[in-house]
PyMOL CGO cylinders between C-alpha atoms (Angstrom):
from pymol import cmd
from pymol.cgo import CYLINDER

trace = [
    CYLINDER, 96.11, 86.25, 109.74, 95.17, 83.17, 107.73, 0.3, 1, 1, 1, 1, 1, 1,
    CYLINDER, 95.17, 83.17, 107.73, 92.02, 82.97, 105.61, 0.3, 1, 1, 1, 1, 1, 1,
    CYLINDER, 92.02, 82.97, 105.61, 92.30, 79.23, 105.25, 0.3, 1, 1, 1, 1, 1, 1,
    CYLINDER, 92.30, 79.23, 105.25, 95.11, 77.83, 107.43, 0.3, 1, 1, 1, 1, 1, 1,
    CYLINDER, 95.11, 77.83, 107.43, 95.81, 74.84, 105.22, 0.3, 1, 1, 1, 1, 1, 1,
    CYLINDER, 95.81, 74.84, 105.22, 95.85, 76.63, 101.85, 0.3, 1, 1, 1, 1, 1, 1,
    CYLINDER, 95.85, 76.63, 101.85, 96.37, 80.39, 102.21, 0.3, 1, 1, 1, 1, 1, 1,
    CYLINDER, 96.37, 80.39, 102.21, 98.53, 82.17, 104.74, 0.3, 1, 1, 1, 1, 1, 1,
    CYLINDER, 98.53, 82.17, 104.74, 98.24, 85.95, 104.73, 0.3, 1, 1, 1, 1, 1, 1,
    CYLINDER, 98.24, 85.95, 104.73, 99.84, 88.85, 106.53, 0.3, 1, 1, 1, 1, 1, 1,
    CYLINDER, 99.84, 88.85, 106.53, 98.99, 91.09, 103.58, 0.3, 1, 1, 1, 1, 1, 1,
    CYLINDER, 98.99, 91.09, 103.58, 99.10, 94.84, 104.20, 0.3, 1, 1, 1, 1, 1, 1,
    CYLINDER, 99.10, 94.84, 104.20, 99.17, 94.63, 107.98, 0.3, 1, 1, 1, 1, 1, 1,
    CYLINDER, 99.17, 94.63, 107.98, 102.05, 97.12, 108.13, 0.3, 1, 1, 1, 1, 1, 1,
    CYLINDER, 102.05, 97.12, 108.13, 104.05, 94.96, 110.54, 0.3, 1, 1, 1, 1, 1, 1,
    CYLINDER, 104.05, 94.96, 110.54, 107.67, 95.83, 111.30, 0.3, 1, 1, 1, 1, 1, 1,
    CYLINDER, 107.67, 95.83, 111.30, 109.33, 92.49, 111.95, 0.3, 1, 1, 1, 1, 1, 1,
    CYLINDER, 109.33, 92.49, 111.95, 112.99, 92.86, 112.90, 0.3, 1, 1, 1, 1, 1, 1,
    CYLINDER, 112.99, 92.86, 112.90, 113.83, 89.66, 114.76, 0.3, 1, 1, 1, 1, 1, 1,
    CYLINDER, 113.83, 89.66, 114.76, 112.96, 86.00, 114.81, 0.3, 1, 1, 1, 1, 1, 1,
    CYLINDER, 112.96, 86.00, 114.81, 110.92, 86.60, 117.97, 0.3, 1, 1, 1, 1, 1, 1,
    CYLINDER, 110.92, 86.60, 117.97, 108.93, 89.35, 116.25, 0.3, 1, 1, 1, 1, 1, 1,
    CYLINDER, 108.93, 89.35, 116.25, 108.17, 87.07, 113.34, 0.3, 1, 1, 1, 1, 1, 1,
    CYLINDER, 108.17, 87.07, 113.34, 107.35, 83.96, 115.34, 0.3, 1, 1, 1, 1, 1, 1,
    CYLINDER, 107.35, 83.96, 115.34, 104.36, 85.71, 116.89, 0.3, 1, 1, 1, 1, 1, 1,
    CYLINDER, 104.36, 85.71, 116.89, 102.70, 85.88, 113.48, 0.3, 1, 1, 1, 1, 1, 1,
    CYLINDER, 102.70, 85.88, 113.48, 103.84, 82.75, 111.64, 0.3, 1, 1, 1, 1, 1, 1,
    CYLINDER, 103.84, 82.75, 111.64, 102.67, 79.81, 113.74, 0.3, 1, 1, 1, 1, 1, 1,
    CYLINDER, 102.67, 79.81, 113.74, 100.28, 78.61, 110.98, 0.3, 1, 1, 1, 1, 1, 1,
    CYLINDER, 100.28, 78.61, 110.98, 103.30, 78.07, 108.73, 0.3, 1, 1, 1, 1, 1, 1,
    CYLINDER, 103.30, 78.07, 108.73, 104.79, 75.80, 111.38, 0.3, 1, 1, 1, 1, 1, 1,
    CYLINDER, 104.79, 75.80, 111.38, 101.55, 73.95, 111.96, 0.3, 1, 1, 1, 1, 1, 1,
    CYLINDER, 101.55, 73.95, 111.96, 100.58, 73.37, 108.33, 0.3, 1, 1, 1, 1, 1, 1,
    CYLINDER, 100.58, 73.37, 108.33, 102.90, 72.42, 105.48, 0.3, 1, 1, 1, 1, 1, 1,
    CYLINDER, 102.90, 72.42, 105.48, 100.25, 72.46, 102.74, 0.3, 1, 1, 1, 1, 1, 1,
    CYLINDER, 100.25, 72.46, 102.74, 99.82, 76.14, 101.94, 0.3, 1, 1, 1, 1, 1, 1,
    CYLINDER, 99.82, 76.14, 101.94, 99.45, 76.90, 98.24, 0.3, 1, 1, 1, 1, 1, 1,
    CYLINDER, 99.45, 76.90, 98.24, 99.45, 80.71, 98.61, 0.3, 1, 1, 1, 1, 1, 1,
    CYLINDER, 99.45, 80.71, 98.61, 101.50, 82.89, 100.96, 0.3, 1, 1, 1, 1, 1, 1,
    CYLINDER, 101.50, 82.89, 100.96, 100.97, 86.65, 101.16, 0.3, 1, 1, 1, 1, 1, 1,
    CYLINDER, 100.97, 86.65, 101.16, 103.63, 88.60, 103.06, 0.3, 1, 1, 1, 1, 1, 1,
    CYLINDER, 103.63, 88.60, 103.06, 103.27, 91.85, 101.15, 0.3, 1, 1, 1, 1, 1, 1,
    CYLINDER, 103.27, 91.85, 101.15, 102.87, 95.20, 102.83, 0.3, 1, 1, 1, 1, 1, 1,
    CYLINDER, 102.87, 95.20, 102.83, 105.06, 94.50, 105.86, 0.3, 1, 1, 1, 1, 1, 1,
    CYLINDER, 105.06, 94.50, 105.86, 108.75, 95.13, 106.48, 0.3, 1, 1, 1, 1, 1, 1,
    CYLINDER, 108.75, 95.13, 106.48, 111.16, 92.32, 107.35, 0.3, 1, 1, 1, 1, 1, 1,
    CYLINDER, 111.16, 92.32, 107.35, 114.68, 92.56, 108.72, 0.3, 1, 1, 1, 1, 1, 1,
    CYLINDER, 114.68, 92.56, 108.72, 117.38, 90.01, 107.90, 0.3, 1, 1, 1, 1, 1, 1,
    CYLINDER, 117.38, 90.01, 107.90, 116.91, 88.02, 111.17, 0.3, 1, 1, 1, 1, 1, 1,
    CYLINDER, 116.91, 88.02, 111.17, 113.17, 87.87, 110.50, 0.3, 1, 1, 1, 1, 1, 1,
    CYLINDER, 113.17, 87.87, 110.50, 113.82, 86.53, 107.00, 0.3, 1, 1, 1, 1, 1, 1,
    CYLINDER, 113.82, 86.53, 107.00, 116.25, 83.96, 108.38, 0.3, 1, 1, 1, 1, 1, 1,
    CYLINDER, 116.25, 83.96, 108.38, 113.47, 82.76, 110.69, 0.3, 1, 1, 1, 1, 1, 1,
    CYLINDER, 113.47, 82.76, 110.69, 110.99, 82.61, 107.80, 0.3, 1, 1, 1, 1, 1, 1,
    CYLINDER, 110.99, 82.61, 107.80, 113.27, 80.64, 105.49, 0.3, 1, 1, 1, 1, 1, 1,
    CYLINDER, 113.27, 80.64, 105.49, 112.78, 77.10, 106.86, 0.3, 1, 1, 1, 1, 1, 1,
    CYLINDER, 112.78, 77.10, 106.86, 109.05, 77.74, 107.26, 0.3, 1, 1, 1, 1, 1, 1,
    CYLINDER, 109.05, 77.74, 107.26, 108.81, 78.64, 103.57, 0.3, 1, 1, 1, 1, 1, 1,
    CYLINDER, 108.81, 78.64, 103.57, 111.01, 75.82, 102.31, 0.3, 1, 1, 1, 1, 1, 1,
    CYLINDER, 111.01, 75.82, 102.31, 108.74, 73.30, 104.08, 0.3, 1, 1, 1, 1, 1, 1,
    CYLINDER, 108.74, 73.30, 104.08, 105.72, 74.40, 102.02, 0.3, 1, 1, 1, 1, 1, 1,
    CYLINDER, 105.72, 74.40, 102.02, 106.09, 71.86, 99.22, 0.3, 1, 1, 1, 1, 1, 1,
    CYLINDER, 106.09, 71.86, 99.22, 102.64, 72.65, 97.76, 0.3, 1, 1, 1, 1, 1, 1,
    CYLINDER, 102.64, 72.65, 97.76, 103.30, 76.38, 97.49, 0.3, 1, 1, 1, 1, 1, 1,
    CYLINDER, 103.30, 76.38, 97.49, 102.19, 77.77, 94.13, 0.3, 1, 1, 1, 1, 1, 1,
    CYLINDER, 102.19, 77.77, 94.13, 102.08, 81.55, 94.67, 0.3, 1, 1, 1, 1, 1, 1,
    CYLINDER, 102.08, 81.55, 94.67, 103.97, 83.93, 96.94, 0.3, 1, 1, 1, 1, 1, 1,
    CYLINDER, 103.97, 83.93, 96.94, 103.59, 87.68, 97.27, 0.3, 1, 1, 1, 1, 1, 1,
    CYLINDER, 103.59, 87.68, 97.27, 106.71, 89.41, 98.58, 0.3, 1, 1, 1, 1, 1, 1,
    CYLINDER, 106.71, 89.41, 98.58, 105.83, 92.91, 97.38, 0.3, 1, 1, 1, 1, 1, 1,
    CYLINDER, 105.83, 92.91, 97.38, 106.79, 95.89, 99.54, 0.3, 1, 1, 1, 1, 1, 1,
    CYLINDER, 106.79, 95.89, 99.54, 108.57, 93.92, 102.27, 0.3, 1, 1, 1, 1, 1, 1,
    CYLINDER, 108.57, 93.92, 102.27, 111.65, 96.10, 102.80, 0.3, 1, 1, 1, 1, 1, 1,
    CYLINDER, 111.65, 96.10, 102.80, 110.22, 99.57, 103.45, 0.3, 1, 1, 1, 1, 1, 1,
    CYLINDER, 110.22, 99.57, 103.45, 112.46, 101.58, 105.84, 0.3, 1, 1, 1, 1, 1, 1,
    CYLINDER, 112.46, 101.58, 105.84, 115.28, 99.01, 105.59, 0.3, 1, 1, 1, 1, 1, 1,
    CYLINDER, 115.28, 99.01, 105.59, 118.84, 100.13, 104.97, 0.3, 1, 1, 1, 1, 1, 1,
    CYLINDER, 118.84, 100.13, 104.97, 120.25, 99.27, 101.55, 0.3, 1, 1, 1, 1, 1, 1,
    CYLINDER, 120.25, 99.27, 101.55, 122.79, 96.93, 103.16, 0.3, 1, 1, 1, 1, 1, 1,
    CYLINDER, 122.79, 96.93, 103.16, 120.02, 94.97, 104.91, 0.3, 1, 1, 1, 1, 1, 1,
    CYLINDER, 120.02, 94.97, 104.91, 118.20, 93.99, 101.75, 0.3, 1, 1, 1, 1, 1, 1,
    CYLINDER, 118.20, 93.99, 101.75, 120.60, 91.53, 100.01, 0.3, 1, 1, 1, 1, 1, 1,
    CYLINDER, 120.60, 91.53, 100.01, 121.02, 89.12, 102.97, 0.3, 1, 1, 1, 1, 1, 1,
    CYLINDER, 121.02, 89.12, 102.97, 117.32, 89.29, 103.79, 0.3, 1, 1, 1, 1, 1, 1,
    CYLINDER, 117.32, 89.29, 103.79, 116.32, 88.71, 100.18, 0.3, 1, 1, 1, 1, 1, 1,
    CYLINDER, 116.32, 88.71, 100.18, 118.85, 85.91, 99.80, 0.3, 1, 1, 1, 1, 1, 1,
    CYLINDER, 118.85, 85.91, 99.80, 117.42, 84.07, 102.82, 0.3, 1, 1, 1, 1, 1, 1,
    CYLINDER, 117.42, 84.07, 102.82, 113.90, 84.21, 101.39, 0.3, 1, 1, 1, 1, 1, 1,
    CYLINDER, 113.90, 84.21, 101.39, 114.68, 83.35, 97.78, 0.3, 1, 1, 1, 1, 1, 1,
    CYLINDER, 114.68, 83.35, 97.78, 117.12, 80.55, 98.63, 0.3, 1, 1, 1, 1, 1, 1,
    CYLINDER, 117.12, 80.55, 98.63, 114.38, 78.93, 100.70, 0.3, 1, 1, 1, 1, 1, 1,
    CYLINDER, 114.38, 78.93, 100.70, 112.03, 79.03, 97.70, 0.3, 1, 1, 1, 1, 1, 1,
    CYLINDER, 112.03, 79.03, 97.70, 114.36, 77.35, 95.20, 0.3, 1, 1, 1, 1, 1, 1,
    CYLINDER, 114.36, 77.35, 95.20, 113.51, 73.76, 96.24, 0.3, 1, 1, 1, 1, 1, 1,
    CYLINDER, 113.51, 73.76, 96.24, 109.76, 74.37, 95.86, 0.3, 1, 1, 1, 1, 1, 1,
    CYLINDER, 109.76, 74.37, 95.86, 108.90, 72.69, 92.58, 0.3, 1, 1, 1, 1, 1, 1,
    CYLINDER, 108.90, 72.69, 92.58, 105.27, 73.82, 92.55, 0.3, 1, 1, 1, 1, 1, 1,
    CYLINDER, 105.27, 73.82, 92.55, 106.08, 77.52, 93.02, 0.3, 1, 1, 1, 1, 1, 1,
    CYLINDER, 106.08, 77.52, 93.02, 105.16, 79.17, 89.72, 0.3, 1, 1, 1, 1, 1, 1,
    CYLINDER, 105.16, 79.17, 89.72, 104.15, 82.73, 90.63, 0.3, 1, 1, 1, 1, 1, 1,
    CYLINDER, 104.15, 82.73, 90.63, 106.16, 85.32, 92.54, 0.3, 1, 1, 1, 1, 1, 1,
    CYLINDER, 106.16, 85.32, 92.54, 105.47, 89.01, 93.09, 0.3, 1, 1, 1, 1, 1, 1,
    CYLINDER, 105.47, 89.01, 93.09, 108.42, 91.13, 94.26, 0.3, 1, 1, 1, 1, 1, 1,
    CYLINDER, 108.42, 91.13, 94.26, 107.06, 94.56, 93.37, 0.3, 1, 1, 1, 1, 1, 1,
    CYLINDER, 107.06, 94.56, 93.37, 107.79, 97.74, 95.32, 0.3, 1, 1, 1, 1, 1, 1,
    CYLINDER, 107.79, 97.74, 95.32, 111.18, 96.57, 96.62, 0.3, 1, 1, 1, 1, 1, 1,
    CYLINDER, 111.18, 96.57, 96.62, 114.48, 98.31, 95.83, 0.3, 1, 1, 1, 1, 1, 1,
    CYLINDER, 114.48, 98.31, 95.83, 116.46, 96.06, 93.49, 0.3, 1, 1, 1, 1, 1, 1,
    CYLINDER, 116.46, 96.06, 93.49, 119.03, 98.33, 91.88, 0.3, 1, 1, 1, 1, 1, 1,
    CYLINDER, 119.03, 98.33, 91.88, 122.62, 97.34, 91.16, 0.3, 1, 1, 1, 1, 1, 1,
    CYLINDER, 122.62, 97.34, 91.16, 123.45, 97.14, 94.87, 0.3, 1, 1, 1, 1, 1, 1,
    CYLINDER, 123.45, 97.14, 94.87, 120.68, 94.71, 95.74, 0.3, 1, 1, 1, 1, 1, 1,
    CYLINDER, 120.68, 94.71, 95.74, 119.87, 92.70, 92.60, 0.3, 1, 1, 1, 1, 1, 1,
    CYLINDER, 119.87, 92.70, 92.60, 122.28, 89.76, 93.08, 0.3, 1, 1, 1, 1, 1, 1,
    CYLINDER, 122.28, 89.76, 93.08, 120.00, 87.43, 95.13, 0.3, 1, 1, 1, 1, 1, 1,
    CYLINDER, 120.00, 87.43, 95.13, 117.13, 88.04, 92.71, 0.3, 1, 1, 1, 1, 1, 1,
    CYLINDER, 117.13, 88.04, 92.71, 119.30, 87.32, 89.68, 0.3, 1, 1, 1, 1, 1, 1,
    CYLINDER, 119.30, 87.32, 89.68, 120.55, 84.12, 91.29, 0.3, 1, 1, 1, 1, 1, 1,
    CYLINDER, 120.55, 84.12, 91.29, 117.00, 82.96, 91.99, 0.3, 1, 1, 1, 1, 1, 1,
    CYLINDER, 117.00, 82.96, 91.99, 115.73, 83.75, 88.50, 0.3, 1, 1, 1, 1, 1, 1,
    CYLINDER, 115.73, 83.75, 88.50, 118.61, 81.88, 86.89, 0.3, 1, 1, 1, 1, 1, 1,
    CYLINDER, 118.61, 81.88, 86.89, 117.70, 78.70, 88.74, 0.3, 1, 1, 1, 1, 1, 1,
    CYLINDER, 117.70, 78.70, 88.74, 113.98, 78.49, 89.51, 0.3, 1, 1, 1, 1, 1, 1,
    CYLINDER, 113.98, 78.49, 89.51, 112.84, 76.27, 86.65, 0.3, 1, 1, 1, 1, 1, 1,
    CYLINDER, 112.84, 76.27, 86.65, 109.13, 76.11, 87.71, 0.3, 1, 1, 1, 1, 1, 1,
    CYLINDER, 109.13, 76.11, 87.71, 108.71, 79.89, 87.30, 0.3, 1, 1, 1, 1, 1, 1,
    CYLINDER, 108.71, 79.89, 87.30, 105.69, 80.80, 85.18, 0.3, 1, 1, 1, 1, 1, 1,
    CYLINDER, 105.69, 80.80, 85.18, 104.68, 84.30, 86.36, 0.3, 1, 1, 1, 1, 1, 1,
    CYLINDER, 104.68, 84.30, 86.36, 107.13, 87.02, 87.44, 0.3, 1, 1, 1, 1, 1, 1,
    CYLINDER, 107.13, 87.02, 87.44, 105.87, 90.38, 88.73, 0.3, 1, 1, 1, 1, 1, 1,
    CYLINDER, 105.87, 90.38, 88.73, 108.41, 93.14, 89.25, 0.3, 1, 1, 1, 1, 1, 1,
    CYLINDER, 108.41, 93.14, 89.25, 106.76, 96.56, 89.40, 0.3, 1, 1, 1, 1, 1, 1,
    CYLINDER, 106.76, 96.56, 89.40, 108.44, 99.68, 90.74, 0.3, 1, 1, 1, 1, 1, 1,
    CYLINDER, 108.44, 99.68, 90.74, 111.75, 98.14, 91.80, 0.3, 1, 1, 1, 1, 1, 1,
    CYLINDER, 111.75, 98.14, 91.80, 114.07, 100.94, 90.67, 0.3, 1, 1, 1, 1, 1, 1,
    CYLINDER, 114.07, 100.94, 90.67, 116.14, 98.55, 88.58, 0.3, 1, 1, 1, 1, 1, 1,
    CYLINDER, 116.14, 98.55, 88.58, 117.62, 100.93, 86.04, 0.3, 1, 1, 1, 1, 1, 1,
    CYLINDER, 117.62, 100.93, 86.04, 119.01, 99.71, 82.70, 0.3, 1, 1, 1, 1, 1, 1,
    CYLINDER, 119.01, 99.71, 82.70, 122.03, 97.82, 84.09, 0.3, 1, 1, 1, 1, 1, 1,
    CYLINDER, 122.03, 97.82, 84.09, 120.18, 95.81, 86.74, 0.3, 1, 1, 1, 1, 1, 1,
    CYLINDER, 120.18, 95.81, 86.74, 117.29, 95.41, 84.29, 0.3, 1, 1, 1, 1, 1, 1,
    CYLINDER, 117.29, 95.41, 84.29, 119.65, 93.81, 81.79, 0.3, 1, 1, 1, 1, 1, 1,
    CYLINDER, 119.65, 93.81, 81.79, 120.93, 91.45, 84.49, 0.3, 1, 1, 1, 1, 1, 1,
    CYLINDER, 120.93, 91.45, 84.49, 117.37, 90.38, 85.25, 0.3, 1, 1, 1, 1, 1, 1,
    CYLINDER, 117.37, 90.38, 85.25, 116.71, 89.79, 81.55, 0.3, 1, 1, 1, 1, 1, 1,
    CYLINDER, 116.71, 89.79, 81.55, 119.92, 87.78, 81.17, 0.3, 1, 1, 1, 1, 1, 1,
    CYLINDER, 119.92, 87.78, 81.17, 118.94, 85.64, 84.18, 0.3, 1, 1, 1, 1, 1, 1,
    CYLINDER, 118.94, 85.64, 84.18, 115.60, 84.87, 82.53, 0.3, 1, 1, 1, 1, 1, 1,
    CYLINDER, 115.60, 84.87, 82.53, 117.39, 84.00, 79.31, 0.3, 1, 1, 1, 1, 1, 1,
    CYLINDER, 117.39, 84.00, 79.31, 119.52, 81.52, 81.23, 0.3, 1, 1, 1, 1, 1, 1,
    CYLINDER, 119.52, 81.52, 81.23, 116.39, 80.20, 82.91, 0.3, 1, 1, 1, 1, 1, 1,
    CYLINDER, 116.39, 80.20, 82.91, 114.84, 79.60, 79.50, 0.3, 1, 1, 1, 1, 1, 1,
    CYLINDER, 114.84, 79.60, 79.50, 117.81, 77.44, 78.57, 0.3, 1, 1, 1, 1, 1, 1,
    CYLINDER, 117.81, 77.44, 78.57, 117.53, 75.46, 81.78, 0.3, 1, 1, 1, 1, 1, 1,
    CYLINDER, 117.53, 75.46, 81.78, 113.83, 74.89, 81.14, 0.3, 1, 1, 1, 1, 1, 1,
    CYLINDER, 113.83, 74.89, 81.14, 114.69, 73.49, 77.70, 0.3, 1, 1, 1, 1, 1, 1,
    CYLINDER, 114.69, 73.49, 77.70, 117.33, 71.18, 79.20, 0.3, 1, 1, 1, 1, 1, 1,
    CYLINDER, 117.33, 71.18, 79.20, 114.91, 69.97, 81.88, 0.3, 1, 1, 1, 1, 1, 1,
    CYLINDER, 114.91, 69.97, 81.88, 112.32, 69.10, 79.21, 0.3, 1, 1, 1, 1, 1, 1,
    CYLINDER, 112.32, 69.10, 79.21, 114.90, 67.10, 77.28, 0.3, 1, 1, 1, 1, 1, 1,
    CYLINDER, 114.90, 67.10, 77.28, 115.70, 65.12, 80.39, 0.3, 1, 1, 1, 1, 1, 1,
    CYLINDER, 115.70, 65.12, 80.39, 112.02, 64.15, 80.57, 0.3, 1, 1, 1, 1, 1, 1,
    CYLINDER, 112.02, 64.15, 80.57, 110.13, 62.66, 83.47, 0.3, 1, 1, 1, 1, 1, 1,
    CYLINDER, 110.13, 62.66, 83.47, 108.19, 65.73, 84.52, 0.3, 1, 1, 1, 1, 1, 1,
    CYLINDER, 108.19, 65.73, 84.52, 106.28, 68.68, 83.11, 0.3, 1, 1, 1, 1, 1, 1,
    CYLINDER, 106.28, 68.68, 83.11, 108.24, 71.93, 82.96, 0.3, 1, 1, 1, 1, 1, 1,
    CYLINDER, 108.24, 71.93, 82.96, 106.10, 75.07, 82.79, 0.3, 1, 1, 1, 1, 1, 1,
    CYLINDER, 106.10, 75.07, 82.79, 107.06, 77.82, 80.39, 0.3, 1, 1, 1, 1, 1, 1,
    CYLINDER, 107.06, 77.82, 80.39, 107.63, 81.38, 81.48, 0.3, 1, 1, 1, 1, 1, 1,
    CYLINDER, 107.63, 81.38, 81.48, 104.30, 82.92, 80.47, 0.3, 1, 1, 1, 1, 1, 1,
    CYLINDER, 104.30, 82.92, 80.47, 103.97, 86.31, 82.18, 0.3, 1, 1, 1, 1, 1, 1,
    CYLINDER, 103.97, 86.31, 82.18, 106.57, 89.01, 82.77, 0.3, 1, 1, 1, 1, 1, 1,
    CYLINDER, 106.57, 89.01, 82.77, 105.50, 92.24, 84.46, 0.3, 1, 1, 1, 1, 1, 1,
    CYLINDER, 105.50, 92.24, 84.46, 108.34, 94.73, 84.82, 0.3, 1, 1, 1, 1, 1, 1,
    CYLINDER, 108.34, 94.73, 84.82, 106.85, 98.23, 84.87, 0.3, 1, 1, 1, 1, 1, 1,
    CYLINDER, 106.85, 98.23, 84.87, 108.09, 101.49, 86.37, 0.3, 1, 1, 1, 1, 1, 1,
    CYLINDER, 108.09, 101.49, 86.37, 111.68, 100.24, 86.55, 0.3, 1, 1, 1, 1, 1, 1,
    CYLINDER, 111.68, 100.24, 86.55, 113.64, 102.75, 84.47, 0.3, 1, 1, 1, 1, 1, 1,
    CYLINDER, 113.64, 102.75, 84.47, 114.70, 99.96, 82.12, 0.3, 1, 1, 1, 1, 1, 1,
    CYLINDER, 114.70, 99.96, 82.12, 115.26, 102.48, 79.33, 0.3, 1, 1, 1, 1, 1, 1,
    CYLINDER, 115.26, 102.48, 79.33, 116.48, 101.60, 75.85, 0.3, 1, 1, 1, 1, 1, 1,
    CYLINDER, 116.48, 101.60, 75.85, 119.84, 100.43, 77.15, 0.3, 1, 1, 1, 1, 1, 1,
    CYLINDER, 119.84, 100.43, 77.15, 118.45, 97.16, 78.52, 0.3, 1, 1, 1, 1, 1, 1,
    CYLINDER, 118.45, 97.16, 78.52, 116.29, 96.27, 75.51, 0.3, 1, 1, 1, 1, 1, 1,
    CYLINDER, 116.29, 96.27, 75.51, 118.83, 94.05, 73.74, 0.3, 1, 1, 1, 1, 1, 1,
    CYLINDER, 118.83, 94.05, 73.74, 118.98, 91.88, 76.85, 0.3, 1, 1, 1, 1, 1, 1,
    CYLINDER, 118.98, 91.88, 76.85, 115.18, 91.75, 77.05, 0.3, 1, 1, 1, 1, 1, 1,
    CYLINDER, 115.18, 91.75, 77.05, 114.98, 90.84, 73.36, 0.3, 1, 1, 1, 1, 1, 1,
    CYLINDER, 114.98, 90.84, 73.36, 117.28, 87.89, 74.03, 0.3, 1, 1, 1, 1, 1, 1,
    CYLINDER, 117.28, 87.89, 74.03, 115.11, 86.93, 76.99, 0.3, 1, 1, 1, 1, 1, 1,
    CYLINDER, 115.11, 86.93, 76.99, 111.92, 86.80, 74.95, 0.3, 1, 1, 1, 1, 1, 1,
    CYLINDER, 111.92, 86.80, 74.95, 113.59, 84.97, 72.07, 0.3, 1, 1, 1, 1, 1, 1,
    CYLINDER, 113.59, 84.97, 72.07, 114.66, 82.27, 74.49, 0.3, 1, 1, 1, 1, 1, 1,
    CYLINDER, 114.66, 82.27, 74.49, 111.34, 82.14, 76.35, 0.3, 1, 1, 1, 1, 1, 1,
    CYLINDER, 111.34, 82.14, 76.35, 109.15, 81.73, 73.28, 0.3, 1, 1, 1, 1, 1, 1,
    CYLINDER, 109.15, 81.73, 73.28, 105.93, 80.90, 75.13, 0.3, 1, 1, 1, 1, 1, 1,
    CYLINDER, 105.93, 80.90, 75.13, 105.61, 84.21, 76.97, 0.3, 1, 1, 1, 1, 1, 1,
    CYLINDER, 105.61, 84.21, 76.97, 102.01, 85.36, 76.54, 0.3, 1, 1, 1, 1, 1, 1,
    CYLINDER, 102.01, 85.36, 76.54, 101.85, 88.52, 78.68, 0.3, 1, 1, 1, 1, 1, 1,
    CYLINDER, 101.85, 88.52, 78.68, 104.46, 91.27, 78.82, 0.3, 1, 1, 1, 1, 1, 1,
    CYLINDER, 104.46, 91.27, 78.82, 103.82, 94.51, 80.73, 0.3, 1, 1, 1, 1, 1, 1,
    CYLINDER, 103.82, 94.51, 80.73, 106.72, 96.95, 80.74, 0.3, 1, 1, 1, 1, 1, 1,
    CYLINDER, 106.72, 96.95, 80.74, 105.03, 100.34, 81.09, 0.3, 1, 1, 1, 1, 1, 1,
    CYLINDER, 105.03, 100.34, 81.09, 106.67, 103.58, 82.23, 0.3, 1, 1, 1, 1, 1, 1,
    CYLINDER, 106.67, 103.58, 82.23, 110.27, 102.51, 81.61, 0.3, 1, 1, 1, 1, 1, 1,
    CYLINDER, 110.27, 102.51, 81.61, 111.55, 105.34, 79.41, 0.3, 1, 1, 1, 1, 1, 1,
    CYLINDER, 111.55, 105.34, 79.41, 111.94, 103.02, 76.42, 0.3, 1, 1, 1, 1, 1, 1,
    CYLINDER, 111.94, 103.02, 76.42, 112.45, 105.02, 73.25, 0.3, 1, 1, 1, 1, 1, 1,
    CYLINDER, 112.45, 105.02, 73.25, 112.57, 103.89, 69.65, 0.3, 1, 1, 1, 1, 1, 1,
    CYLINDER, 112.57, 103.89, 69.65, 116.12, 104.37, 68.28, 0.3, 1, 1, 1, 1, 1, 1,
]
cmd.load_cgo(trace, "trace")
């Protein structure tokens, strides 16, 4: 499960169906035993809301965490299950000031499920790399994501003015196969104007057409 217990914890692509805290506890003891992981890979499993509630304090204790992969973690879950599960996970990550890279690809984040993600993106000042591929956003939810990143850019600027610590810029945005369409492009233009240090943008297969 863990390639290097003190630095990388991985359940990647094991295809586990973890519904309850008890289900999850069987696989997450290294997170309890070591608080110094820099990379956590949970992708390719499916987590219910109680499982995510169990994971939350384990994640929030990982103060050295730099990268987390939460891609494809809600397969087979009902639409109503996703927001509380996602909220538990993302709320636990907000205090982690070293967490700069997050991958949330292959999860359904349309209008009905985007709220916890938007809330996280508005607030997580250390964010440097965001990967959102194949989330089914659509133009309305896509615009909400872009607006959240615009707000984040402002908060990064404010944090720099306060001084005392380095604030990373948002540098990479991957948001492909999300049906963003032309309707969300004004919001994304505002996002990139505000986050001027973005170096990599990948927004393929979104039905974006030149007016």
